C-alpha positions as CSV (number, residue, x, y, z in Angstrom):
1,M,-80.2,-36.0,65.7
2,N,-79.8,-34.3,62.4
3,P,-80.9,-36.7,59.6
4,D,-78.0,-35.6,57.5
5,F,-75.6,-37.0,60.2
6,I,-74.8,-40.2,58.3
7,S,-74.5,-38.3,55.0
8,A,-71.9,-36.0,56.6
9,L,-69.9,-38.9,57.9
10,K,-70.0,-40.5,54.4
11,Q,-68.6,-37.3,53.0
12,I,-65.7,-37.5,55.5
13,E,-65.1,-41.1,54.5
14,K,-64.9,-40.1,50.8
15,E,-62.6,-37.1,51.4
16,R,-60.2,-38.5,53.9
17,E,-60.5,-42.2,52.9
18,I,-61.4,-43.3,56.4
19,P,-63.9,-46.2,56.7
20,L,-67.3,-45.1,57.9
21,E,-67.3,-47.8,60.6
22,V,-64.1,-46.5,62.1
23,I,-65.6,-43.0,62.4
24,L,-68.8,-44.4,64.0
25,V,-67.0,-46.5,66.5
26,A,-64.8,-43.5,67.5
27,I,-67.9,-41.3,68.0
28,E,-69.6,-44.0,70.0
29,D,-66.6,-44.3,72.4
30,A,-66.5,-40.5,72.7
31,L,-70.2,-40.2,73.5
32,T,-70.0,-43.0,76.1
33,A,-67.2,-41.2,77.9
34,A,-69.1,-37.9,77.7
35,Y,-72.2,-39.5,79.2
36,K,-70.3,-41.0,82.1
37,R,-68.6,-37.7,82.8
38,N,-71.7,-35.5,82.7
39,Y,-74.3,-37.8,84.3
40,T,-73.2,-40.8,86.3
41,S,-70.4,-43.3,86.3
42,S,-72.0,-46.0,88.3
43,Q,-74.1,-47.3,85.4
44,D,-72.8,-49.5,82.7
45,V,-73.8,-47.2,79.9
46,I,-73.2,-47.9,76.2
47,V,-73.9,-45.3,73.5
48,K,-74.9,-46.8,70.1
49,I,-75.6,-45.0,66.8
50,D,-78.1,-46.4,64.3
51,R,-76.2,-47.0,61.1
52,A,-79.3,-46.3,59.0
53,T,-81.0,-43.3,60.6
54,G,-78.1,-41.8,62.7
55,T,-80.2,-42.0,65.9
56,I,-78.1,-41.9,69.1
57,N,-79.3,-44.0,72.1
58,A,-77.7,-44.5,75.4
59,T,-78.5,-47.9,77.0
60,A,-77.8,-49.3,80.4
61,A,-77.8,-52.9,81.6
62,K,-80.1,-53.4,84.6
63,L,-80.9,-56.4,86.8
64,V,-84.5,-57.6,87.0
65,V,-85.5,-57.8,90.7
66,E,-88.7,-57.9,92.7
67,N,-87.9,-55.0,95.0
68,V,-85.8,-52.2,93.6
69,S,-83.1,-50.8,96.0
70,N,-80.9,-49.0,93.4
71,S,-82.7,-47.6,90.4
72,L,-79.5,-47.0,88.5
73,L,-78.6,-50.7,88.5
74,E,-81.9,-52.5,89.1
75,I,-85.4,-52.6,87.6
76,S,-88.6,-54.1,88.8
77,L,-90.1,-57.2,87.1
78,S,-93.3,-55.4,86.0
79,A,-91.3,-52.5,84.4
80,A,-89.0,-55.0,82.6
81,Q,-91.9,-57.0,81.3
82,K,-93.3,-53.9,79.7
83,I,-90.2,-53.6,77.7
84,N,-89.8,-57.4,77.1
85,P,-92.6,-59.7,78.2
86,K,-90.2,-62.6,78.4
87,M,-88.1,-61.1,81.2
88,K,-87.8,-63.1,84.5
89,L,-86.2,-62.4,87.9
90,G,-82.4,-62.4,87.8
91,S,-82.1,-61.7,84.1
92,E,-80.5,-58.5,82.6
93,I,-82.2,-56.1,80.3
94,E,-80.9,-53.1,78.4
95,V,-82.9,-49.9,79.1
96,V,-82.7,-46.7,77.1
97,V,-81.5,-43.9,79.4
98,T,-80.9,-41.1,76.9
99,P,-81.4,-37.7,78.6
100,D,-83.3,-34.9,77.0
101,D,-80.3,-32.6,76.7
102,F,-77.8,-35.3,75.8
103,G,-77.3,-34.0,72.3
104,R,-76.1,-30.6,73.4
105,I,-73.8,-31.9,76.2
106,A,-72.5,-34.7,74.1
107,A,-71.6,-32.3,71.2
108,Q,-69.7,-30.0,73.6
109,T,-67.9,-32.7,75.4
110,A,-67.0,-35.1,72.7
111,K,-66.0,-32.7,69.9
112,Q,-62.3,-32.8,70.6
113,V,-62.3,-36.5,71.2
114,I,-64.0,-37.2,67.9
115,V,-61.6,-35.0,66.0
116,Q,-58.6,-36.6,67.7
117,R,-59.9,-40.1,66.8
118,I,-60.5,-39.2,63.2
119,R,-57.0,-37.7,63.0
120,E,-55.4,-40.8,64.5
121,A,-57.3,-43.0,62.1
122,E,-56.2,-40.9,59.2
123,R,-52.6,-41.0,60.4
124,D,-52.6,-44.8,60.7
125,I,-54.0,-45.2,57.2
126,V,-51.3,-42.9,55.8
127,F,-48.6,-44.7,57.7
128,D,-49.7,-48.1,56.5
129,E,-50.0,-46.9,53.0
130,F,-46.5,-45.4,52.8
131,T,-44.9,-48.4,54.7
132,K,-46.0,-50.6,51.8
133,R,-44.5,-48.1,49.3
134,E,-40.9,-48.2,50.5
135,E,-38.3,-48.0,47.6
136,E,-41.0,-46.4,45.4
137,L,-40.4,-43.3,43.3
138,V,-42.5,-40.3,44.3
139,S,-42.7,-36.8,43.0
140,G,-43.3,-33.7,45.3
141,I,-43.0,-30.0,45.5
142,V,-40.4,-28.4,47.8
143,Q,-42.2,-26.3,50.5
144,R,-39.4,-25.0,52.7
145,Y,-35.9,-25.6,53.9
146,E,-35.4,-25.8,57.7
147,Q,-32.6,-27.2,59.8
148,K,-30.8,-28.4,56.7
149,N,-33.8,-30.5,55.7
150,Y,-36.1,-30.0,52.7
151,M,-39.8,-30.4,53.4
152,V,-41.6,-31.8,50.4
153,D,-45.3,-31.8,49.8
154,L,-46.4,-35.3,48.6
155,G,-50.1,-34.5,48.5
156,R,-51.7,-36.2,51.5
157,V,-48.6,-36.0,53.7
158,E,-45.4,-34.1,54.0
159,G,-42.1,-35.8,53.3
160,V,-38.7,-35.0,54.7
161,L,-35.5,-35.0,52.6
162,P,-32.8,-35.0,55.3
163,L,-29.2,-33.7,54.9
164,A,-27.8,-37.2,54.8
165,E,-30.1,-38.3,52.0
166,H,-29.6,-35.4,49.5
167,V,-26.6,-34.6,47.4
168,I,-24.6,-31.7,48.8
169,S,-24.2,-30.1,45.3
170,E,-28.0,-30.1,44.8
171,H,-29.9,-27.0,45.8
172,F,-33.7,-26.5,45.5
173,K,-36.0,-23.5,45.8
174,H,-39.5,-23.2,47.1
175,G,-41.9,-24.6,44.5
176,D,-39.3,-26.8,42.7
177,R,-40.6,-30.2,41.7
178,I,-38.3,-33.1,42.6
179,K,-38.3,-36.9,42.5
180,A,-37.1,-39.0,45.3
181,V,-37.4,-42.5,46.7
182,I,-39.4,-43.4,49.8
183,L,-36.7,-44.6,52.3
184,R,-39.0,-45.4,55.2
185,A,-42.1,-44.2,57.1
186,Q,-42.0,-43.6,60.8
187,K,-44.5,-42.5,63.5
188,T,-44.0,-39.2,65.3
189,P,-46.2,-37.3,67.9
190,K,-47.2,-34.9,65.0
191,G,-48.2,-37.8,62.7
192,P,-46.5,-40.1,60.2
193,Q,-43.2,-38.8,58.8
194,I,-42.0,-40.0,55.4
195,I,-38.2,-40.0,54.9
196,L,-37.1,-39.4,51.3
197,S,-33.8,-40.1,49.7
198,R,-32.0,-38.9,46.5
199,T,-28.7,-40.7,47.2
200,T,-29.7,-44.3,47.1
201,P,-29.0,-46.4,44.0
202,S,-32.7,-47.3,43.9
203,L,-33.4,-43.7,42.6
204,V,-31.4,-44.4,39.4
205,S,-33.1,-47.8,39.0
206,R,-36.6,-46.3,39.4
207,L,-35.8,-43.5,37.0
208,F,-34.7,-46.0,34.4
209,E,-37.9,-48.0,34.9
210,N,-40.0,-44.9,34.2
211,E,-38.0,-43.9,31.1
212,V,-37.3,-47.3,29.5
213,P,-40.4,-49.3,28.7
214,E,-38.4,-52.5,28.2
215,I,-37.2,-52.4,31.8
216,A,-40.7,-51.8,33.1
217,S,-42.0,-54.7,31.1
218,G,-39.2,-57.1,32.2
219,V,-37.5,-57.6,28.8
220,I,-34.4,-55.8,30.0
221,Q,-33.3,-56.6,33.6
222,I,-31.0,-54.4,35.8
223,R,-28.5,-56.9,37.2
224,S,-26.4,-54.5,39.3
225,I,-26.1,-50.8,40.1
226,V,-23.6,-48.8,42.1
227,R,-23.4,-45.1,42.6
228,E,-21.4,-42.2,44.1
229,P,-24.2,-39.6,44.4
230,G,-23.6,-36.4,42.4
231,N,-20.6,-37.8,40.6
232,R,-21.0,-41.1,38.7
233,S,-23.2,-44.2,38.5
234,K,-22.6,-47.6,36.8
235,I,-25.5,-49.8,35.8
236,A,-25.2,-53.4,34.4
237,V,-28.2,-54.5,32.3
238,E,-29.1,-57.8,30.6
239,S,-31.6,-58.4,27.8
240,K,-33.8,-61.6,27.8
241,D,-34.5,-61.0,24.1
242,P,-31.4,-61.5,22.0
243,K,-32.8,-59.2,19.4
244,I,-32.9,-56.2,21.8
245,D,-29.7,-54.4,22.7
246,P,-30.0,-53.5,26.4
247,V,-27.5,-50.6,26.3
248,G,-29.0,-49.1,23.2
249,A,-32.5,-49.4,24.7
250,C,-31.4,-47.6,27.9
251,V,-29.6,-44.8,26.0
252,G,-32.6,-44.2,23.7
253,P,-32.8,-42.4,20.4
254,K,-30.0,-39.8,20.3
255,G,-29.5,-40.4,24.0
256,S,-32.9,-39.0,24.9
257,R,-33.8,-41.5,27.6
258,V,-30.6,-41.4,29.5
259,Q,-30.3,-37.6,29.1
260,S,-33.6,-37.1,31.0
261,I,-32.3,-39.1,33.9
262,V,-29.0,-37.2,33.9
263,D,-31.0,-33.9,34.0
264,E,-33.0,-35.2,37.0
265,L,-29.8,-36.1,38.8
266,K,-28.2,-32.7,38.1
267,N,-25.7,-33.8,35.4
268,E,-24.5,-37.0,37.2
269,K,-22.5,-39.2,34.8
270,I,-24.1,-42.6,34.1
271,D,-22.2,-45.6,32.5
272,I,-24.5,-48.3,31.1
273,I,-22.7,-51.7,30.5
274,N,-23.6,-55.2,29.3
275,W,-23.8,-57.8,32.1
276,N,-22.0,-61.0,31.3
277,Q,-21.8,-64.3,33.1
278,D,-18.1,-64.6,32.3
279,P,-16.3,-62.6,35.1
280,S,-13.4,-61.6,32.8
281,V,-15.8,-60.1,30.2
282,Y,-17.9,-58.5,32.9
283,I,-14.9,-56.9,34.5
284,A,-13.7,-55.6,31.1
285,N,-17.1,-54.1,30.4
286,S,-17.3,-52.5,33.9
287,L,-14.2,-50.4,33.2
288,S,-15.9,-48.6,30.4
289,P,-15.2,-46.2,28.7
290,A,-11.6,-47.6,29.0
291,K,-10.5,-50.4,26.6
292,V,-9.1,-53.5,28.2
293,L,-6.5,-55.8,26.6
294,T,-6.3,-58.7,29.1
295,V,-8.0,-59.8,32.3
296,K,-6.4,-62.4,34.5
297,L,-8.5,-63.9,37.3
298,Y,-7.2,-65.2,40.6
299,A,-10.0,-67.3,42.0
300,Y,-8.3,-68.0,45.3
301,D,-9.0,-64.5,46.6
302,K,-11.4,-63.3,43.9
303,S,-9.1,-60.7,42.5
304,A,-8.3,-59.7,38.9
305,L,-5.3,-58.2,37.1
306,V,-6.4,-56.0,34.2
307,V,-4.0,-54.9,31.5
308,V,-4.9,-51.8,29.5
309,P,-3.1,-49.7,26.8
310,D,-0.7,-47.1,28.1
311,H,-2.8,-44.2,27.0
312,Q,-5.9,-45.8,28.6
313,L,-4.5,-46.2,32.1
314,S,-5.7,-42.9,33.6
315,L,-9.1,-43.3,32.0
316,A,-9.4,-46.8,33.4
317,I,-8.5,-45.7,36.9
318,G,-10.6,-42.5,36.7
319,K,-10.5,-39.4,38.7
320,E,-9.2,-40.2,42.2
321,G,-9.7,-43.9,41.3
322,Q,-13.5,-43.5,40.9
323,N,-13.9,-45.6,37.8
324,V,-12.0,-48.7,39.1
325,R,-13.6,-48.3,42.5
326,L,-17.1,-48.4,41.0
327,A,-16.2,-51.3,38.7
328,A,-14.9,-53.3,41.7
329,R,-18.2,-52.6,43.6
330,L,-20.3,-53.5,40.5
331,T,-18.6,-56.8,39.8
332,G,-17.7,-57.9,43.3
333,W,-14.0,-58.5,42.3
334,K,-10.9,-56.8,43.5
335,I,-9.3,-55.1,40.5
336,D,-5.7,-54.3,40.0
337,I,-4.9,-52.2,36.8
338,K,-1.6,-52.3,35.0
339,S,-0.6,-50.6,31.8
340,E,0.7,-52.8,28.9
341,S,4.3,-51.6,29.4
342,Q,4.3,-52.1,33.1
343,Y,3.0,-55.6,32.7
344,E,5.6,-56.6,30.1
345,E,8.5,-55.2,32.2
346,N,7.4,-57.0,35.4
347,R,5.6,-60.0,33.8
348,E,7.8,-62.7,35.4
349,E,7.8,-61.1,38.8
350,I,4.0,-60.6,38.7
351,E,3.4,-64.2,37.6
352,A,5.9,-65.6,40.2
353,K,4.2,-63.6,42.9
354,A,0.8,-64.7,41.7
355,L,2.0,-68.4,41.8
356,E,3.5,-67.9,45.3
357,M,0.2,-66.4,46.6
358,A,-1.8,-69.2,44.9
359,L,0.3,-71.8,46.6
360,F,0.1,-70.1,49.9
361,H,-3.7,-69.8,49.7
362,A,-4.0,-73.4,48.5
363,E,-1.9,-74.6,51.4
364,E,-3.9,-72.5,53.8
365,N,-7.1,-73.8,52.5
366,E,-5.9,-77.3,52.6
367,R,-4.8,-76.8,56.2
368,L,-8.1,-75.4,57.2
369,R,-9.9,-78.2,55.3
370,A,-7.7,-80.8,57.1
371,E,-8.5,-79.2,60.5
372,E,-12.1,-79.2,59.7
373,E,-12.0,-82.8,58.6
374,K,-10.0,-83.8,61.7
375,K,-12.7,-82.2,63.9
376,R,-15.4,-84.0,62.0
377,Q,-13.5,-87.3,62.2
378,E,-13.0,-86.9,66.0
379,L,-16.6,-86.1,66.5
380,F,-17.6,-89.1,64.4
381,E,-15.3,-91.4,66.3
382,R,-16.5,-90.2,69.7
383,E,-20.1,-90.8,68.6
384,L,-19.3,-94.2,67.2
385,A,-17.3,-95.2,70.3
386,A,-20.2,-94.1,72.5
387,K,-22.6,-96.1,70.3
388,A,-20.4,-99.2,70.5
389,A,-20.0,-98.9,74.2
390,Q,-23.8,-98.7,74.6
391,M,-24.3,-101.7,72.4
392,E,-21.7,-103.7,74.4
393,Q,-23.4,-102.8,77.6
394,E,-26.7,-103.9,76.2
395,L,-25.2,-107.2,75.2
396,S,-23.6,-107.8,78.6
397,E,-26.9,-107.0,80.3
398,E,-28.7,-109.4,78.1
399,S,-26.2,-112.2,78.7
400,E,-26.5,-111.6,82.5
401,S,-30.3,-111.8,82.2
402,Q,-29.9,-115.2,80.4
403,D,-27.7,-116.6,83.2
404,E,-29.9,-115.6,86.1
405,P,-33.3,-117.4,86.3
406,E,-36.4,-115.3,86.7
407,D,-37.7,-117.4,89.7
408,S,-35.5,-119.8,91.8
409,F,-36.9,-122.3,94.2
410,E,-34.8,-124.8,96.1
411,Q,-35.8,-128.5,96.0
412,D,-34.3,-130.2,99.1
413,E,-35.9,-133.6,98.6
414,P,-37.1,-135.5,95.5
415,Q,-40.8,-135.8,95.2
416,D,-42.4,-138.9,96.5
417,L,-44.9,-140.3,94.0
418,S,-45.6,-143.6,95.9
419,F,-49.0,-142.4,97.0
420,V,-50.3,-142.4,93.4
421,E,-52.6,-145.4,92.9
422,Q,-51.9,-147.7,89.9
423,P,-54.8,-148.6,87.7
424,E,-56.1,-152.1,88.0
425,P,-55.8,-154.3,84.8
426,D,-59.1,-154.6,82.9
427,A,-60.9,-157.8,81.8
428,Q,-59.1,-158.0,78.5
429,D,-55.7,-158.0,80.2
430,S,-56.9,-160.8,82.6
431,A,-58.1,-163.0,79.7
432,A,-54.8,-162.6,78.0
433,E,-52.9,-163.6,81.1
434,E,-55.0,-166.7,81.6
435,A,-54.4,-167.8,77.9
436,G,-50.7,-167.8,78.7
437,E,-49.8,-165.1,76.3
438,D,-46.9,-162.9,76.9
439,Y,-48.6,-160.3,78.9
440,R,-47.1,-156.9,79.2
441,P,-49.4,-154.5,81.0
442,E,-49.5,-151.1,79.6
443,T,-48.1,-148.7,82.1
444,P,-48.2,-145.0,81.7
445,E,-44.9,-143.4,80.9
446,P,-43.5,-141.4,83.8
447,A,-44.2,-137.7,83.6
448,K,-41.2,-135.5,82.6
449,F,-40.6,-132.8,85.1
450,M,-38.6,-129.8,84.1
451,P,-36.5,-128.2,86.8
452,V,-38.0,-125.0,88.0
453,D,-34.7,-123.1,87.7
454,A,-34.1,-124.0,84.0
455,P,-34.2,-120.9,81.7
456,V,-36.9,-120.7,79.1
457,D,-35.4,-121.1,75.6
458,D,-35.8,-118.3,73.1
459,P,-35.1,-119.5,69.6
460,D,-34.4,-115.9,68.4
461,R,-32.1,-114.9,71.2
462,P,-28.8,-116.3,69.8
463,R,-29.6,-114.8,66.4
464,K,-30.2,-111.3,67.9
465,K,-27.0,-111.5,69.9
466,K,-25.0,-112.4,66.8
467,R,-26.6,-109.5,64.9
468,K,-25.6,-107.0,67.6
469,E,-22.0,-108.4,67.7
470,R,-21.8,-108.2,63.9
471,R,-22.9,-104.5,63.9
472,V,-20.3,-103.6,66.5
473,E,-17.6,-105.3,64.4
474,E,-18.8,-103.5,61.3
475,E,-18.6,-100.1,63.0
476,R,-15.1,-100.9,64.3
477,E,-14.0,-101.8,60.7
478,E,-15.5,-98.5,59.4
479,I,-13.4,-96.5,61.9
480,A,-10.3,-98.3,60.9
481,S,-11.1,-97.7,57.2
482,R,-11.6,-94.0,57.7
483,K,-8.3,-93.7,59.5
484,K,-6.5,-95.4,56.6
485,K,-8.2,-93.1,54.0
486,K,-7.2,-90.0,56.1
487,A,-3.5,-91.2,56.3
488,K,-3.5,-91.8,52.5
489,R,-5.0,-88.4,51.8
490,S,-2.4,-86.6,54.0
491,R,0.5,-88.4,52.2
492,S,-0.9,-87.3,48.7
493,T,-1.5,-83.7,49.6
494,T,1.9,-82.4,48.6
495,E,1.7,-84.1,45.2
496,D,-1.1,-81.7,44.0
497,F,1.2,-78.6,43.8
498,D,3.7,-78.9,41.0
499,D,4.7,-76.6,38.2
500,D,2.3,-78.3,35.7
501,S,-0.8,-77.3,37.8
502,Y,-0.3,-73.6,37.1
503,D,-3.7,-73.3,35.3
504,S,-5.6,-75.1,38.1
505,F,-5.9,-72.0,40.2
506,G,-8.6,-70.5,38.0
507,W,-6.4,-68.0,36.1
508,E,-8.1,-67.0,32.9
509,S,-7.2,-64.5,30.2
């Protein structure tokens, strides 16, 4: 083998960024297949490459026997001991079986396999790399336009900008440099395919990160962004440093920062607004460049009534409703715009209708809440009843076990103890009797016999029974208390909706 073999593989590793071990393993597998195809397939042959010198050796595992019947699979004990003196009968040994012309045949047979393996390894590395780079901004050169898709050279791989992901009004020529966002990476028979996009809102966000250092450093945060590709975008920003104006930082000196982004997006309009925690202020900002007089919020269905000056009505709505549509998507609120004169003329009607809708939604929410509470209460009562029944059953079983003796034996006749011999009086008792003293012989007390069928007394058993009965009673009282609270709450439901609670629906100005 050429001594520069390992050096050549290291060069491939450097150029194509494929690990050397991956290349060597692929070559070993290819050479093993080439050996079995050109020489024999009955042997268990493995081709190995020395990592230091690049030497290729084909080895086969053979069984050590006394008499060789198959030279491909067996080896004699004397021949095995020449290779390794410790070999014994029945053991296996690896024998080098590299043919003289193996280099030439292996090179001819394994060339395509090696190239294919290297290509597959390179594809996998590229696919894994771009999978981790999704939503990242990349720059490429347009190569060609085929089947309504732009093919973009990204350096190591070719990206595809499909028809659905580029703005219809944008047109590129061969050699134009464009910026796009990696949408996803997918595997194809021809290798990994990188899908690019110029319509996603992430493109505007990534462009601002590149142009505005405060956004890249995290001092200014993009809270929300919406876009209608090719026409208009709205972006809400917030500054974590009160000394920095987020809108001014994004616009840049004389509008230089935002103008470069507009040029990249082919003159798409961009509205930059201040994000605010107060929904009414946030909605008023989102309708920029229109000026807003009043914002009334209806929390029951997350809608807002916006009043603007008469001459600002068309500007607030925008061309074909574009401005208010983007503002609604940006804030997440449904926005209804009225001019000042329209609102003053129909003010009572608008407020009456708002009150009616508020009451309707409140009643509907209360009904749904009552149904949900009823379902929870029924479920709780069923579980409690099942628990109480189980405890009563346990108490009844325990009382039955107390009434029935564990072992019962019938005693038909009383025991006859006449055969028991009485002890004779001792000498001291005899002397006392002769002296005439009042003699009362000490007789042993009769033994106390407990009936066999008498239950064994457990001092803790009555206490346990009372505890269980007390728990059952407490659970029954809890069920009754819940029912009373539910009835009281249903009676007081209608008292919450009177004319004085007009501001309780979350209306703000």
